[in-house]
C-alpha positions in Angstrom: 0.2 0.6 0.2 2.6 3.2 0.3 4.2 1.6 -2.8 1.4 3.1 -4.4 0.7 6.1 -2.3 2.9 8.2 -4.0 2.2 7.3 -7.3 -1.2 8.1 -6.3 -0.7 11.5 -5.2 1.4 12.0 -8.2 -1.6 11.3 -10.5 -4.0 13.4 -8.8 -0.9 15.9 -9.0 -0.7 14.9 -12.5 -4.7 16.0 -13.0 -4.4 19.3 -10.9 -2.0 20.9 -13.3 -3.9 19.3 -16.5 -7.2 21.2 -15.2 -5.6 24.6 -14.9 -4.0 24.5 -17.8 -7.1 23.3 -19.6 -8.9 25.5 -18.1 -6.4 28.3 -19.2 -6.7 27.5 -21.9 -10.2 27.8 -22.7 -10.2 31.3 -22.9 -13.0 33.9 -22.5 -16.2 33.4 -24.3 -16.9 35.3 -27.3 -18.0 38.8 -27.2 -21.6 39.9 -26.8 -22.1 41.3 -30.4 -24.9 43.3 -29.1 -23.6 44.7 -25.8 -20.8 45.8 -27.8 -23.0 47.1 -30.6 -25.1 49.4 -27.7 -21.5 50.2 -26.1 -19.9 52.6 -29.6 -24.2 53.7 -29.7 -23.7 54.6 -26.2 -20.3 56.5 -27.3 -21.8 57.7 -29.9 -24.7 59.5 -28.3 -22.6 61.2 -25.7 -20.8 62.5 -29.0 -23.8 63.8 -30.1 -25.2 65.2 -26.9 -22.4 67.4 -25.7 -21.9 68.1 -29.7 -18.5 66.7 -29.2 -15.6 65.9 -32.3 -13.2 63.7 -30.0 -16.4 61.5 -28.8 -17.3 60.9 -31.6 -13.8 60.2 -32.6 -13.7 56.9 -30.8 -16.2 55.5 -31.9 -15.0 55.9 -35.4 -13.6 52.9 -37.7 -11.0 55.5 -39.5 -10.4 58.8 -37.7 -8.5 60.5 -40.5 -11.7 60.5 -42.8 -13.1 63.2 -40.7 -16.3 61.3 -40.7 -16.8 62.6 -36.7 -17.1 66.8 -38.4 -18.9 65.7 -41.2 -21.6 64.3 -38.9 -21.7 67.1 -37.1 -22.0 69.2 -39.7 -24.7 67.5 -41.7 -26.6 67.5 -38.7 -26.7 70.7 -37.5 -28.5 72.3 -40.5 -26.7 75.8 -41.1 -27.7 76.1 -37.3 -26.3 76.0 -34.3 -26.4 72.2 -32.4 -26.8 72.4 -29.1 -26.7 68.5 -28.5 -29.2 65.7 -28.7 -29.4 61.6 -28.0 -30.7 59.0 -29.4 -35.2 58.3 -29.4 -34.8 55.2 -31.5 -32.3 52.3 -32.6 -32.7 49.6 -34.5 -29.7 47.5 -35.9 -29.3 44.5 -38.2 -25.9 42.3 -37.5 -24.7 40.5 -40.8 -21.4 39.0 -39.5 -19.1 41.5 -39.1 -21.5 44.5 -40.2 -24.3 46.2 -39.2 -26.7 48.9 -39.9 -28.2 50.7 -37.2 -31.4 53.0 -38.1 -31.4 56.0 -35.6 -33.9 58.6 -34.8 -32.1 61.3 -33.0 -33.9 63.7 -31.3 -31.4 66.8 -31.5 -31.6 70.6 -29.9 -30.5 73.9 -31.6 -30.3 77.1 -30.9 -33.4 79.7 -31.2 -32.0 82.9 -30.4 -34.1 84.6 -27.9 -36.6 81.9 -28.0 -36.3 78.5 -26.9 -34.4 75.7 -27.8 -35.5 74.3 -31.1 -36.3 70.0 -31.4 -36.6 68.4 -34.2 -36.2 64.7 -34.7 -33.7 63.4 -37.6 -33.1 60.1 -38.6 -29.5 58.3 -39.1 -28.6 55.6 -40.5 -25.2 53.9 -38.9 -23.1 51.7 -40.7 -20.3 49.6 -38.6 -17.7 47.1 -38.9 -16.1 45.0 -36.9 -12.2 44.8 -36.5 -10.3 43.2 -34.1 -13.3 42.4 -31.9 -14.2 46.0 -31.7 -17.2 47.4 -33.4 -16.7 51.4 -35.1 -18.7 53.2 -37.3 -17.2 53.3 -40.8 -20.2 55.7 -42.4 -22.9 57.0 -42.0 -26.3 57.9 -44.4 -28.9 61.1 -43.5 -31.3 61.9 -45.3 -31.4 65.2 -46.7 -35.8 65.9 -47.3 -38.9 63.6 -46.6 -39.1 61.7 -50.3 -42.3 62.7 -52.0 -45.2 60.6 -52.9 -44.5 58.6 -56.5 -41.1 59.9 -55.7 -38.6 57.5 -57.4 -35.3 58.3 -55.1 -35.0 59.8 -52.1 -32.6 62.5 -51.2 -29.6 61.1 -48.9 -26.6 62.5 -48.3 -23.5 60.1 -46.9 -20.1 60.7 -45.1 -17.6 57.9 -45.3 -17.6 56.6 -48.9 -18.1 52.9 -49.8 -18.9 50.3 -47.1 -17.1 47.6 -48.0 -17.9 44.1 -45.9 -15.3 42.3 -44.4 -12.0 45.0 -45.2 
């Protein structure tokens, strides 16, 4: 019985080391894309709420394109944008790409009067790169299409979107 004790202990120690090694190799569970997209939208909403290009830049895929400045200019509509927030959001995820349709509540300076409020639709196109979702481009309808109109007037920022880039 004494001869089996060292082997038994050695087997238990090896089993514990093996279990520790296997658990260490498993790694973290895959990220929840919905939650990650909601985090990017939270950053986007903070940027719009503060009219902050720097905050919006942190949600953009490529800061060199100047999308945040282009977006703020597009939303300002020749008025001073005081801030805003997301009123409604829906999104569709397909692989490493997502389309987010938003309705933004925007507040503009109204001069001596009270601030002017308006709703504006915006579509964001997101791309997942190295496990992080970021905004790659956006689209804003310029005006409501008339009945029977074949085309919508749309302002797009960020160039052409190519999935898997």
